[in-house]
C-alpha positions in Angstrom: 5.5 -8.0 5.1 3.8 -5.5 2.9 5.5 -2.3 1.6 4.6 1.3 0.9 4.5 0.3 -2.8 1.9 -2.3 -2.0 -0.1 0.4 -0.2 0.1 2.8 -3.1 -1.1 0.0 -5.4 -4.0 -0.8 -3.1 -5.0 2.9 -3.1 -5.0 2.9 -6.9 -7.1 -0.2 -6.9 -9.6 1.3 -4.5 -9.8 4.5 -6.6 -10.6 2.5 -9.7 -13.3 0.5 -7.9 -11.5 -2.7 -7.3 -12.5 -3.1 -3.6 -11.6 -6.8 -3.5 -8.1 -6.2 -4.8 -7.5 -3.3 -2.5 -8.8 -5.2 0.5 -6.5 -8.1 -0.3 -3.6 -5.8 -0.1 -4.8 -4.1 3.1 -5.0 -7.4 4.8 -1.3 -8.1 4.2 -0.1 -6.0 7.2 -2.6 -5.7 10.0 0.0 -4.1 12.4 1.0 -1.1 10.2 -1.2 1.9 11.1 -1.4 3.0 7.4 -2.5 -0.4 6.2 -5.1 -0.4 9.1 -6.3 3.1 7.9 -6.7 1.8 4.4 -8.5 -1.2 5.7 -10.8 1.0 7.7 -11.6 3.3 4.7 -12.3 0.2 2.6 -14.9 -1.1 5.1 -16.4 2.4 5.3 -16.8 2.3 1.5 -18.3 -1.2 1.7 -20.8 0.1 4.3 -19.6 -2.1 7.2 -19.2 0.6 9.8 -18.6 -1.8 12.7 -15.7 -3.4 11.0 -14.5 0.0 9.7 -14.5 1.5 13.2 -12.4 -1.5 14.5 -9.8 -0.7 11.9 -9.9 3.0 12.5 -9.1 2.2 16.2 -6.2 0.1 15.2 -5.0 2.9 12.9 -5.4 5.5 15.7 -7.8 7.4 13.4 -11.4 8.6 13.7 -14.2 7.2 11.5 -15.8 10.7 11.4 -12.7 12.6 10.0 -13.6 11.9 6.3 -16.9 11.8 4.5 -15.5 11.5 1.0 -13.7 8.2 0.4 -11.6 9.5 -2.5 -10.3 12.4 -0.3 -9.5 9.9 2.4 -7.6 7.6 0.0 -5.6 10.5 -1.2 -4.9 11.5 2.4 -3.5 8.0 3.0 -1.3 8.3 0.0 -0.1 11.7 1.2 0.8 10.1 4.6 3.3 7.9 2.8 5.4 10.9 1.7 
């Protein structure tokens, strides 16, 4: 089971451009809404909107709520507090 610390690390990886590393962490907990949100954001960054929308639905979030990936990653981090 992944932890909040793992999620923070994945956000840091994503912010530094390590999509693969961040994605690997996001896949560790496909039931946690925050991990699903990160997973959705990462697929949005990748340009895979279909996959992204799937993960947004699992996270109970909306694809349209953020246009800036960095702001969204920071929002995910803030949700951990």
